[in-house]
N, C-alpha and C positions, 0 to 999 in steps of 0.2 A: 646759410648757403654762401659760398664764396662768390664775391663780386669781382668781375674782371673786365678789362678792356682788351681789345685786339687791334693792333695797328700794323698794317702792312707797309712796305716801303720805308721802314723805320731806320734804315742804315744811313740815310742822307736826306737832304732837302726838306720838303714840307712834312713828310712823314716823321722825320726826326724831330722837327719842331713840335709836331703834335705830341710825340712821346714826352718831350721835355715839359710840355705845358698841360699834361693830361688832367691835372688837378682842376683845370677850368671847367671840366665836365660837372663838377659839384658832387662827385661820388667818392666815397672813401674806398678806393679799390684795394682789394687784398693782393691783387697781382695784375700786372700789365704784360700781356703777351705781345712781344715785338717780333715781327716777321720780316725777313729779308734773306738774301743769299749769303751775305758776308757776315759770318758769325762774329768775327773780331770787332766789327763796327757795332754790332748789337751789344756786345759785352762791355763796350766803352760807355754805354749810356748810363746816365744817372738822373734821378728825378725824385718826385715826391712819394712814389710808391715802388714796391719791389718789381723789378723787371724780370721777365722770363724770356730769354732769347730763344727763338725758334728759327734755325737756319734752314729755310725751305725755298726751293725754286718753284714759284707758283705757276710757271709755264709747264711744269711736270704735273700731270693730273694725279699722280700718286701722292703729291703733297697735300691735295685736298682731302684724301682719305686719311692721311696722318693727322691733320687737324680735326677732322670729324671724329676720329677715334679718341683723341684726347678729350674732346668735349663730351663724348658719350661716357668715357671713363670717369671724368671728374664732375660732370653735370653742374657747372657753375652758372651763375647769372651773368650774361654778357650785357653789360650796361652801355657799352660803347664799341662800335666797330668803325674803324677808319681804314678805308681802302685807298691808300696813297701810292701803292706800287704801280709802276707803268714806265713806258719809254716811248720815244718817237724817233723818227729818222727824217732829216731834211735832205731829200734827194728825189730825183725822178722815180716814179713807180718801177720802171724797167731797169733802173740802176741798182735795185735791191733784189736779193734772191727771193724766191717764193717762200723759203723757210723763214727769212728775216721778217717778211711782211706778215706771215701767219703767226709767228711768235709774238708780234706786236698785238695782233688780235687776241691771241691766247691770254696774254697778261692783262691788257687793258680792258678786255670785255669778258672773256670766258672765266678767268680766275675771279674777277670782281663779282660776277654773277653767281658763281659757285659759292664763294664765301658768304654772300648774302643769304643764299638758300641754306647753307650749312648752319649759319649762326642764328638766324631769326628764331628758330624754335626755342632757343635758350635765352631770348631777350624778354625781359619783363616790361610792363607798362612804364613809360618814362625813359626807355632806352633810346639811343640815337645811333643812326648810321650816317657817316660822312663819306661820300664817294667823290673821287677826284675826276672831274671832267676838265674843261678848258674853255676859254673864249673861242677857240677854234671849233667848238661844238656847234656854234650857231651859223656856220657857213662852210661851204666846200673850199678847200685850200689846195690848189695845185702845188705839187712838189713837197707838200706835207700831207699828201693825199690820204694814206691809210690812217695815220695818226689822228687827223681831224675827223675822219669817219668813225673811228673807235670812240672818240670823245662825244660825238653826236649820239652814239648808242648809249653811253654812260648817262648823259643828260636825260634822254628820253626815258630810259629804264628807271632812273632814280626818281624822276618826277611821278611816273606812274606807280612805282612801288610806294612812294610816300602816300599816295591816295589810298592804296590798298591797305596799308598798315595803320592808317589813321585811327580806325575803330579800336585797334589794340593799344593805342597810346604810344606807338613807336614812330619817331620822326626820321625823315630821310632828307639830307641836304646834299645837293650836287655843288661842289666847289669849282668855280670856273676862273682860274687865274689867267692873267695876261702874261707877257714875257716876265719870267722870274729867274733871278740869278741863283741857279742850283747846278748840281752835277749832271742834270738832264742834258745839258749841252755837250758834255764830254762824249756822249754816245750819239746824240742827234746830229752833230756836225762831223762829217767825214773829211779828214785832212787830205785824203788822196783823191777827192772828187771836187768838181766845180762848186763854189760856194753858192748856196741857194738864198739864204737870208742875209741880205746885205745892209738892211736898215731895221733897227729896232726903235720904234717910236718912243717906247718907254721900257724901263727895266726895273721891276720891283724887287723887294727883298722878301724871302720866304716868310719872315716874321710878320710882315704886313698882311699877306694873304691869310696866314693862319689866325692872326688876331681877328680879322674880319669874319673868317669862317666860324670861329668859336661864337662870335656875337650873333651871327645869323642862325647857326644851329641851335643855340640856346633859346632863340626866339621862335624856333619851329619853322623857319623859312626853308623852302625847298630848293632855292638857288642862291648861291653866294658869289658876288663879284666884288673885287677890290679895285678902286681907282677910277677916276673920271674917264680916262681914256678907254679902259675896259668896258665901262657901262655905255659910253658913247658908241663904241664899235659894235657892241651887241645891238643897240638900238637901231643903228643904221642898217645892220645886216638883216634885221627883221622887216624893214620897210622897203629896202632897195632890192631890185632884181639880183639874184645871185650871179647871173652872168656879168652884170656890171661890177659887183663886188669882187669877183675873180679878176676882172680886167684891171681894176684899181690895184689889187695885190700884185699882179704880174708887172704892172708899170712901176710900182713902188720898189719892187725888188729887182727890176731890170732883167726880167726873165723872158721877155718877148724877143 
């Protein structure tokens, strides 16, 4: 039976890093299905195994049916699923259209959930799911409101799914990066609107987060965080009142 990996958000950023380092999974994949909207970026990928580019817009629910039909037709073993597709917006909630906010929820939450449900029946014991959450998942973040809320969903969903799938030998890891230098900011920061994030305490490289994510996923950990600052922020957000955490964020970014 053909062994495959499926990686979404593979056209850039950490999804692309996962595609290029997919041999870290320890599986001799017959094919790696890479998913994103930009076909030309997928076609540029090279790596240790054959890539199969799938130009799909995962905010379009028809794309879920396309992927489901491919799996039903070929019936492969999916030994790895990486849900790295997603986007955020740095702005006031009312400065974004309802459509933009809902699209964020559709991609960050609905598509990720759908892909897990579609793919899990094809996963053997020893398979892994890696879902991208964020350090923002651990606290409410004004002016990055919807994005942070979607990542809180991904974190909670992933940890609960990990517990459900444990008897089947399938692991689930929620990756929670801190600020990371990717094309994420090209869409998150609106040039024609007041700047929201004015101070980045640290900025990591995609490769650093992906390296840590591989290490944690291979150890079966349900959450992965890279960097002292990321771990410290999560620790503080767990013990401090969220009202205070939000106050600190507003002061830090001069949003009051």
